[in-house]
N, C-alpha and C positions, 0 to 999 in steps of 0.2 A: 579294759579289757584287752589279753597281750593275747594275741593270735600269730602261730607260728607257719610259717610258709616253705615249702618244697622249691625252691627258687631254680634248681638246671633248668628246667624248660624255660625261660626267660631268656638262656644265652645260647640255647641249640637251633636248628632251621628245621622245616619243616612243616607238617601237618600241627605237630603238638603244639612245638613254641609258636606257630599263627595263630594262636587260639590262645595258648596263658598269656604269653607276654606283653601283647596290649592289652588283656586283661588286669593282668597286674600292675601294668604300667598307669591306668587309669585309674583304677582301686587307690594305690598309694598315691599317687600326687590329688587326686580330688578327695578321699577319706582321711584326715588326720587324727579324729578322733579316736581311731583304735591306735593301737600298740602295736606295729604289725615289727615281726623279726623275720627275717629269710634267711633259709637254712640250705648251706651250699657241700655238697655230698663230694667227696675228696673225688668222682671225674671231672668234676669245673670246676672245678678249686685254679687250676692253669688256665683256665679259659680267659681268652682278651676281654672277654668284658665282663671278669668277676669286681673286677676293683671297683669297677661304675654303679655298680648297685650297691655300695657304702655310702653314697650320695644322698640314696633314695631311703634306707630304710638299716636300720642294725643289720649286720651281717653275721652268722656263725658257721663255723667251718669244721664238717667231720672229714677226720683222715682216715677213718676206718673204710677199707676197699668196699664198693658195693656190691659186693658179692657174697661177703660177712653180712654185710648191716643188714643185705635184706635179708640172709638165715634170723639175722637174730630180731630185727621185726618182725617180719610178714611171717614165718615159719614157728618161730619160736615166744613172740610174744613177749620178749624181756624189755625191760625199762633200760634203756643204754645210757650208760653213767658217762655221756659231753657233754660239757658244760650242765652239768649238772643243776646248777642254781634255777638258769632261765630252764629248762625243761618241765622243774617240780613247779614253774610259777606263771606254765602255759593254761590261760583256758581255752583256748582252742586250737586247730591245727588243718590248714586245706594242705591237703595230699594232691598236690599234679601229676605220680607216677605209679600209678596203683598198688602204690605202698605204703604205708602209716607207720610208726611207733605207737606205743602202748603208753601213752600218757600218765602223772598219775593220778590227774581230776579235770586235766582239760575233756573236749570234746571232739572228734571229727571229723570232718567234714571233704570228701573225698571227687573225684573230677572225674566221670567217666566219657571218653570220648565214644565208644562206638564196642560192639560185641560182634565185630565183624568174623573172630577169629571161629565165634558159636552159629552163625549163620552160615559159613561158608568151612565147615568143618574139614572138607575134602581138599583143600588147600594149604592148610595149616596143619601141619603135622603133630601140633604140639598143645590142639587145642585142648584137650582135657587137661593137661598143668593151666592153661589160660582160666578156664574158668576157676579152678581152686583158688588158685592166687582172685579173683573176681569176689570171690565167695569169703576168704579171711580178711580182705575189704571192707566186704559189707558187712560181714559180724562187727569190724571194729567201727565202724562209723558210724556216727548219728543222723548223719544226713547225705546223699547223692547230687553231686549237681549233674543234669544230663546237660550235652549241647545241643539236643534235636529232641520232639517229641520223638519220631521215633527211636531214636538213645534210649528214652524213657520206657516203652511200651517194648525193647528187648530186653528191660532192667526184669522187668513185672514182668513177659510170656516167659523167655527164660530162666528166669533165675529164682522167679518167685516173691520177688521185690515185693513191698508194701507199696501202692503209688502214692499215697502218700509222702512217704519218707526222698521219694523222687522228683528237683525242682531245676526245672530246665531252664537254663541262661545258654542263648544264641549268642552268637558273635556278632561283632561289629565292621560294618566296611571298610576298610582300610582306603585312607584319601590321598593315594596317590599316585591318580589318573591325571591331573591337570595337562596345561600350556607346555608346560619344560617337556612331559613324555611326550606329548604328538608333535613335538620340535626334533624331538631325536627319533622319531620314529622309522623311519623312513633310513637313517644313519646306522641303527642298531640292528635291523635289520638285515642289510648288507652286510655288516659284521659279521652276523651269524650265516652268511650265503644264502640267505631270502632274498628271492628276483619275482616283484611282483605280487600278485593276493595271494593270502595261506589261509589255510583252515588250523590254527590250534591247539592241542593240546599240552595242559601243565599238570603234571604231576609222578610218580614213582612209575618202574614198570614194571611194579607188582602183578603175578598172576589174576588177583581181583579187580585191578583194576581194568582189565578187558583190553587193553590196548591190541591186542594180538587180532580179536575180534572187528578193532578202526582199521587195523591195513587190511583188512579183507575184502571190509565193505569202500574204503578210499581207491582200492586195487579193481574194484569193481567200477566205479563211477567211474576213474580213470580212464581204462580201457575202452567203454559204451563210451568216451568224449561229453559226457554230463559236465562234466567241470574240467579245467585249466588250472587250479588253485592248487600247489606244493602242499602239502603236510607238515605239521613244524610241531615235535616229541621234545616240549622240556620241563628238565628234571632227573633226578637223583636215578643213575641205573641200578641202584640195587634191586638184586631180584631177575633184571630183565637181559639174561644173557639170553632165555628161549627166543622173546618178540628181538630181539637185535637178530639172532639166527633166522627169523620170520621174514626179517626186516630184508635180510638179502638176498633172500630166496622170490622176493617180488618184482616182477617185470617192469612195475613202476619205481624203483627203489631208490633211482636218483631222484626223485621227487619229494621221498620223502626224507628231512631231515633231524637229525637228532643232535639235543643242542647239550647235553648232560647239562648240571648245573647251572642257574643262572643269575649272578647277583640282581638284587630289588631290583637297583635304577636300570638295569638294561629291559627284566621281564617288566616293568610297567609298560614301558615301550614297544614292547613286543607283542602286549594287551591290547593296545590302546589302535597297532598298528592292522590287526588281526580282521578279516574277514567274516570268519563266525570264529565260536570254541566252542570245541566240545568235551564233552566227557562220559565214556561210555560204562563208567565204574559198577561192578556188577553190584556194590552193598556201599554205603559211606555212613559216617556217623552225622557228618554236617556236609562238608562238600566246599570246602573257604575258594578253592580257584574260580569255581563256577559264582559265589559272589562275588569276589572281584573282577571275573569279568563280565557280570550286569552292574557293577559298579565303574566300568572302562566302557560300557555304551557299545561293547559285543554282543549281537544275538548270541544265544546260545542252545546247543544241543543236550541234551541230557538223557540216560536212562531212564526206565521207571523205576528203580531199584531202590531201596533203603531211602536214606533221608531228601534224595536229588530233586520229589517230584515238591517235597515240602520245603526245599528253599526258594527253588524256581516258582512256585504256583500257575497263576498263566502268563508268567513272562518269559519262559520258554518251550522250545519240543523236547516231550517227552515220548522216550524210545524204547521200543523190547530191546535190552542189553545183550539177547541171545541172537537178534536179525540184521545180519549183515546188508539181507540187500532193501531194508526198511532206512538202514543208515545214512545206504550209498542214497536212498530216494532223498532223503530229509537234505545232508547233504548240498544236491545241487538245485535243489527248489529252491532253499534260502539263498542260495548263492547268485541263482539267476532271475531271484524275484524282490527285487530293488524293495518295493512296496513292504513286504512281507518284512523284509530283514528290517528296514527303520522303523517298522511298529515295533518287533520283538527287541530290540534295542532302547528305543523311548522307555518302553513296559521294565526293561530286568532295571535301567536305570530307577525308574521310581521302585518299582518290587524294595532292591538295594538301599533304600533310604532309611526302610522300617526294621532298618539292624545297627544300631549306633554300640558302641562300647561304654560310652556316658551309663545308657541306661541297663547295661548289664552288669556294671561296678557298681550299678547301686542295687540292682538285685542280688548279687554278690555280698555286698557289703550288711544288707538288710537280713539274708540270709547264714549271715555270719554271728551278727548281734543275738537273731531269734536264740540259735541250737547253742551259741555259746556262754550269752549273760546269763543260762539260770544259774538260779543258788544252789549251792552246792548237796542243801539239805532240804532240797526241792521232793517233795513227794515220791514215791515209787510209781503210781500210776500215771504221772504226771511227764516223769520223767521216760515212760516207756515210749509216749507217743514221738519221740527224738528220735526212738532205736530203730535201726533199720533191720535190727537182727530177729525183732518180732515179727513177725509175719504167719 
């Protein structure tokens, strides 16, 4: 079987890449039986890592600008004449960017990361357009991959998708928190202006990440003398102008460090050096930074929203995302109770070990085989079982 894959997210950074890259690298290197073909759209052709993908699987380059490509694929459903031979030979296509081509005979499997714009429409002005995009993707897909049970349930509840069409493939944990990260922790922290104990947040400053509430909670605990630790915010400042203004208005702003983007080798050191990890998001499809923190052996405090309780189980502290006083209390209690801190850290390590990229890749491989290996002349009623549009 020939399986095409939109490989662009393998070259990016951020949440989607954190899921797609390790999943596909594991799939491509441990499952040689399927004939995988990677497709790179124009926006990724000049990326530094594009050439490296050729060593893993055949790479096909699409030079039409993404804006026009998405109109042709997503809205018009055209069969694009790009590398026509390979397109007509594909038995399946894994869509990783919420858009998929119309194949001549193959079947599409699409990954859905979250439906946050539909859960929080007041924060996403283009949520109606997002819904239409998901609707078109669902109609074209024979199966959907959700990265958590929460995302699967959202597809069923908000989009009316048949639950039988949605298959949960969790992320795996990243093994990057070894002895080298621990040796470098102090040096890296100092380089980013961190002195002493610190509370760590990793993620964007987008409104749905709820960092503004975290700042209010931290200021309350700090002013009342309940904590001495600094607050370190790591990640892209995209959509973060309002949050940065709120940080400047804090009385304790000098104790809030905003690092911006941090490379992986430094980030691993910042994780293992943290006293506690906080993730107050209003909604998540999974929450990879939380899994990283548990893997690093850092106690975690997360909001009760979205997938986060599903990720941490009983290995973390779950708090109302809208209650800054509860967050101030949770941070101060964990920071001052070493026994509870150590217990949460140990439970987090154990919990994170259940998430494996090898298992995830095996699940995805099995799904691709089940969906894409069907005989082209299978009876209509049997084929319907693989169609998400029949609901």
